[in-house]
N, C-alpha and C positions, 0 to 999 in steps of 0.2 A: 715669246719663249725667249729667256736669255740663257747666257751659258751658266751662270750662277744657280739657274734654276733645274739644271740638267743632272740626273746621277753622275757619280764621279767614275772616270775611267777605272776599270777593273785591274787592280794590282795584283798581276800574277806573274810567274816567270815565265819568259820566253828563252828559247835556246839560240833561235837563227830568225832574223826579221829581213824580209825582202821588201825594199822601199823603193816605189817606183814613181817617177817624176816626168810629167810631159815637157818641162822646161826647166833649166838651171834656176833655181830659186824657189819652186813650187814647194819643194820638201822641207824648205827654210821656212818660208812664209807658214805653211800650215802645219807642220809637225816638227819643228826644231826642238821644243821642250820635251816633247816624247823620246826622239831620236837621242837626246842627251840622257833621259832618264833610262832608257833600254841600254844605253852604251856603258852607263856606269854600273848597272845591275849584272854587265856580263855577257848582254846577248851581243852575237855577232851580227853586224848591219852589213848587208849587201845593197848598195844603192845603184838602181839603173836610171839614166837617164835618157829618155826616147829622143830627144832633139837637141840641137845646141841653142836653140832659143835665137837663130840668126834672122828671123822674120820679125822681129819685134818692130821694126820701123819698115812698112811696107814701101815706101818710096825708095829705100837704099838699093843701090846696084848690086851686081854679083860681088864685086871685090870688097865693097863694104860688109856685105853678109858674112863673107869669108873672115874678115877681120873681127867681126862682131862675135862671130862663133868662138874665135880663139879668145877674146876678151871674156866672153861669158863662161868658159870653161877655167880660166884662171880665177875668176870671181868665186866660182863653186868652190874651187879648191881653198881660197881663203877663208870661203865662209866655213868649210868645215873645220878648217884649223882654229877658228875662232870659236867654234861650239865644243872644242875639245875631241873633235872627230877626226883628227889628221889621219889616224889609222884606218877610215874608210876611203877606199880607192874606188871612185865612180866608175861604172860600166857605162860607155858612151855606145848608144845604139846610132846615133849619127843619122836618123831618119827626117825626112823634111818638116821643119817648122812650119805650122799654119796648113799642113797638109797630112797630118798623121794618120786620119781616118783610110786614106788610100794605101796607107802601108800597114795596116792594123794586123794582118796575118804575119807580115816579118817580124812585127814587135812581139807578136804572141811567140813565135819561135823562139826568139833572143830570150824571152823570159822564161820559157820552158827549159832552155839549157841551164839556167840558173836557180830555178825554182825548188827543187828537189830537195827536200831535208828541212825546209823552212817551214816553222810552225805559226808564223804571223807574217801577213803580208799587208803593207800599207800603200794605198793607191790613191789618186784623185777621186773625188766624189764622181759616180757615174752620171749624175745629171747636173754637173756643173756648167755653168753657162759659157763654156769654150770647146769647141770640137776636138781640140787635141786633148784635153782633159777626159772628155768622154770616150775617146778611143783608147788612150792609155789605161783607163778602168777597164774598158771591155776586155781588151787583151791580158792584163793582169788576172782578172777573174777567170778568163779561159785557161791562163797558165798555171795558176795557183793549186798547190797540191790539196788533194781532198781532206787531210787533216789539219790544214792550217787555218786559223782564225783570220777574216779578212776585214779589215778597217778603212775606210776612205776618210781623206781630209778635205773639206771645201775651201776653194779660193774665192772665186769670183761669186759665189754665194751672197757672199757678205755685201758686195757692192751692187748686185744688180737684182736681188730679189729682197722682198719683205719677209720679216719673220713670220708672217701668217700664211706665207705662200703654202698651198696644199702639197706642192712639189717635194716640201722638205720633209724628211721622214725622222721628225722629232721623237718619236717612240724609241728608234734605234740610236739615239744619240747619246753619246757621254762626253762628259767634260775632263780635261786635266788642267788643274790649276798649278801654274809654274811657281816654283821658289823663286827668290831675288836673284840667287846665281843664275838660274835657268834663264830667267827673263834678260838679264845683262847679257848673256851669251847670245841669246836670240837677236837682241838689238845689235850687238856687235856684228854677228854674222849678216842681218839684213844690210847693214851699213857698207858691207864689200860689194854689194851689187851697185855699184855707181851707174853703169850702163844703164840700168832700170829706174834709177833714182834722179837723174838728171835729163834736161832737155834733149832731144834727139838731135842728130847732127844738121838737120836742116830747121831746127828751133821747134821740132814736134814737141808735144807735152810729153812730161815724162810717164813711163808705165806704169810707175808705182808712185803717183803722187801722195800727198800727206793723206788725204781723205781716205784714200785705198789703204795706205799703210796703218791707219788708225785701227782697222779691223784686226791688225796682227801683233800689236804692241799691249794690249791691255792685259796681259797675263794669264790668258785662259786659252785653251785649244779645244776644239770639239771634232769629234770623230764619229762616224756613222757605221754601225755593225753592218757588214755587206753578206747576208746569209747566202748560202746556195739556193739557186732559183729551181733546183728540181730535187726529189727524193734522193736521201743518201743512197748510194750504188752499192748493191749486195757484194760486189767485188772488195769493198772496204771492209766489211765485217768478215768475209772470208778469209782476208789476210790476217785478222785479228785472231780468229781460230786456228790459222795456221800456225802462227806463232805462239800460242798459249792454249792450255787445255781448258782456262776458265778466265777468258780475256778481262773480265771484270771483277774476278774474285768473288763472285755471289754467294759462293758457299762458305766463305771465311770472313770475309770484310765485314767489320761493325756496321758499317752504312747500310750494307745489302741485307744483313741480319735482323737490323732493327726495322727497316722499312719492309721486310717480309712480314714480320711480327704484326706490324700495324695494319697491313693489307689483311691478313686472316681475321685481326681482331675486329675490323671495321665491316666485314660483311655481314649484312643484317641477318641471313638465315644460317641456321646451324649446318643445313644439308641442302644440297641442290641436284636437280636431275642432271641436265646436261650442261657441262662447263666448257667454254671455248676460251683457249689461250693463245692467241697469235704471238709470235715471236718468243718462243718459249726458252731460247737459249740453251744453258745447259741442264734445264729441267728440274732445278731445285724447287721453284715455287710450283712446278707441275706436281712434283711427287706430294706437297702440302695440299695443293687443291683435290688430288686425287683421293685423300681421306675425307673428303667433304662431298663427294659427288659419286652419283650412280655411273655417270659417263664423262670422261674428258677428251676434248678434241684439241691438241696441240699441234702447233705448225711453225717452221722457221724458214726463211728462204735459203738460209744457209745448209747445205748437207752434213756438213761435220758437227753443226749443232743438233742437228736432227739425231745423229747418231747417238750424241752424248745424252740426249734426253732419253732415247730408248734405252741405253743402258741404266740410266737413274732410275726408271720405272720399270725395269724388268721384272716379270712376275706379276704386274698389275694388269690384268686381261681388260679391265674397263677403261684403258688409256690407250687412245689410237694417236702415233704420233706421224706427222707427213711433213714433207717438204712443201711450202707454200708462202705466199705473201698477200698481204692485204692490198685491196680490198677482197680480192678471189679467195683468200682463206677464211673469210666470214661465211659459214654454211647458210643456207636457206632458211634453216631453223625448224620448228620454235626451240629456242636456247633459253636456258634459265639463269646464265650469268657468262657475260664476257669480261675478261680481264685484259687490260692494256697496261703493261708494264715497261716503261722506258722504250716506247715504239712510237707514239704519235708524233713527236716533235721532229722525226726524221723524214716524215711525208711532206711533200710539196701540196700547194692548195688542193690541186685537183685530187691528188690520191687521198688526203685527209677527208674532204668532202664526201669522196665514194665510199671511205671506210666507215663514216658517221652514218650516211645513209643506209648503207649495208647492216650496219649494227642495228639501227631502228627497226629494220625490216625484219632481223632473224630474232631479236627478242620478243617473247611473249609478253603480253601485257602484265604488268606487274614485275617482270624480269629486271635483273640488275645489271648494269654496267660499271665496272670498277675501272679507273684511270689513275695511275700513279707515276710521278714523273720527276726527275731530277730538275732542280730549279735553274741551276747555271746552263748557259746556253752552250751545247755541244757543237764544236767546229763544223761538223758534217751536217748539221742540223738547220733546215731552212727556217725554223722558228724556235723559241724556247717551250718549256713545260706550261708555263702560264698561258701563252697564246693558244697552245692546243687545248687546254680545258676551257678556256673562254669559248672556242669555237663549239666543244661538246655542250656546254652549258646554255648555248644560244639556241639548240635545237629545239624545236616545240615538243617533239616526241618524249624529251625527258624531264623529269623533275628531280632536284637534288635532294638527297636523304643524309648524306654524311660529307663533312669537309674538314680537311685536316692540312693545315699549313704548317710545315716543319720549317726549322733553318735550312734544310738541303733539299726537301723534296715537298709536292704537293699532291693531294690525294683526294679524290671525289667518289662517291658511289651514287649513282643517277638510278631512277627507276623507270621504266617503260610505262608511259602513261595507258 
């Protein structure tokens, strides 16, 4: 796998980016082009540097390390100026170089103080072959706001791992091709780190010799999406319902209206007995499903959503709306139709597997499962819609009946064998 073979970095606006580096120069080597582009687009950049990089040469004494720390701070300031980022003032955590893992909780606290309100977090790759990079990544992911997209940049991966190493998450990788101006600015920025480019005080090899630098000067940067490891918290959705009557504008937005029309058109049967709709939201689809069913069991983990769905189906005695979350919200059955709309990608591996198993157990033979999901990757989601559908399609209890791939969403209807 090469950078040129990867999908492109998603060009989308971000208001505030939190950038974390374990050492001064990590962010320049791994993400200079992206930082330049974000800054040019008006994104406010907050840079936190965990250590001063004072332990680059292990044989150095205490006085030498203090002087190297001062040098590396000056180098980073010069580097930011060379990139056109002179307005970015680094926040220095001042934690021990080469000992960051022992201070991970402290770093997490430092980052939490600065993370609120950021919609993008850039961090070292969590599996980068350097313990400081790994610790900085764990701390950033622990501190990142729930609505923020998290992306990592590798450094030592390029020098210490082979492209075919199974540890490299290529399916989550995206590449950013730098413009000529971005590439020149990055080269000038790297050149400011003379303490890392030249031999050490006792003739030690440079930290960044030519063969290492070659990985960062070819004009393409690679980033890995770092999704949440656990299901999206109910509190996130509760806050959205607290702020808006219809958080996703499902009753008015064209995307939602078009998707709902496609959902109803793709149902193979004109009428169903029992229909189950977890994560019913504000009940717009629930009302449509009620017109084609003898009984509808709708649920949502957010009490405010349940209240709004109950209002939407008021007077429909065959619709039951209650508070519940999957997999527990899937009844024992038998069920004729299960509808999952914009839900499954919010589930972690355990919850998704349990929900799929509960669905297979609940559906009667010949019953249908409809899944429809937005294609872009939601920040709170452990996966995207395609991955959720791949897992559904892989289950031996289901056979596909309908597939619709839209420019914005993916829809499948499966039949219980």
